[in-house]
C-alpha positions, 0 to 999 in steps of 0.5 A: 927283472931277473933278481925278482924272478930268482927271489920268487923262485927261491922263496917257492923252493923253501916253501915247497920243501916245507910243504906249504904254498903262498897263494899271494906269490903264486898268483903274482903276475910278474913272478908267480910262474917263478915262484910255482916252479920253486914250489915243485922243485922244493917239493920233489927235492923234499920227496927225494930226501925222504925217500932216500932216508927211507930206503937207508933205513930199510938197508940199515934194518936188513943188516 
């Protein structure tokens, strides 16, 4: 079901952003791939946010 896939992706995104991974959800035969994609996307989003925060700090320090 599309709703299950969306919920799995959303849970994965939240887990990825928080730096964790649920092995049980990742191995689910029906929605595991959606969860894993969410984890990757959430991890990338968290990395980008941290990178931008560091760039802003560096720019503030240089002024």
